[in-house]
N, C-alpha and C positions, 0 to 999 in steps of 0.2 A: 347472727347466722338466718338463712332461710327457713321458713316455716314447710315441713318436710309433707304436711298433707298433700294427696294428690286431687287439689279442685284445680278448678279450669284458672281462677285468677294468679293460684303459683305459677301453672304451665307456662300464662301469659308474661309472668315475672321472667321466669328461666328465656323464654323465647325472645321477648325485649331485650334481656341481657346477654345473650347471646350475638344479636344483630349487631347492637351496638360496640361488640366485640369485630364485627367483619362476617361472623359466621352466619351464611344464607342457609337457614335452617327449611323458609319455604320451599326453596329450589329440590332443595335434597331431601326434603321428609314428605312437603307440600304441594304436589304438584297441581292442587285445586285452587292455589294463593296466586301462582303466575299471570293470572290475567288482570289480578290487580295488582302486582308487583311492576308490569310492564305497564298498565296505564299510570302510573303513579313515577314511571321512569321516564314515562312519553313526554309528560306536561312538565317536569322540570325541563327535559332538553329542549320544550317550546319553548319554556322560557328565557331560557340562557340563547337560543337562537333570535329571540327579540331585542335582545339586552343588545345583543354581537349587532345589531341594526338599528340601534336607536337614535343616530346620528341623523339617519335617511328620515327619519317620521317627524312629524310635529309633536309638540310636547304632550298637546289633549289626545292625540289619537295614539301615541306611545304610551301615556298612564291608563286610559281606558283598554288596549288590547291586555296591558301585564294584569289591570285587577282583573279584566273577565278571566287568564290565564291562572290568575292564583285562585279566584274562585273555581273554578274546577281542578284543581292542583287538591283542595283542599276537602272536595268532595271525594274524588278520588283516593284520599289517604282515609276517608273519614268511611268508604264502603270497603277498603281493604280491612280497617281498625275491627268493622263489622262481621265481614268475612272471618280473621283471625278467633276474634269471641267466641264465634260459632262453631268454628271447628277444636278451639281448644274446649270449650263445652261438650261438644262429640267427641271426642278422646276420653277426657273422664268419666262419661257416663255410659260411654259404649265399653259393649263384648270384646272388642279387639283392641285394648287398652293394650294388655302383654307383645301385639302384635308390633308397636311403635318401638323403635331403636334411640329414643331419647336420653340421654347423659348428661348432667349437668358437671362441672368439675369444679370445685371452690380452689379461688388461685391462692 
C-alpha cells in the first residue's frame, strides 16, 4: 500500500505510476512541464531519424552522432526530472494544494 502522507516523494511516485500507465499528467495538470516533455520527445525523434539513415553514414560518424544525441537526451531527461521534483515540492509546500485535482485510484 502506498504511504498516504502528502510528501513530494509520494506525489512523484503517483506521477511516475500514472505516466507508466499512459496517463499524461504533465499536459493535463502541469503545463509548465510541456517544454521539458517536448525536448525529450524531440531528442528521441532525432535518434530515430538518425537510425533510419544509419546505412548512409560511416560507422564512426553514426556512432559519434548517436552518442552525442544520447547524451543530449540524458541531459533533457535530467532537466525534466529536476523540474518535476521542483514542481512536486511546490505542490506539497504551496498554499494552493487544495486547488490541484490529482487523484490516484488503486487497481
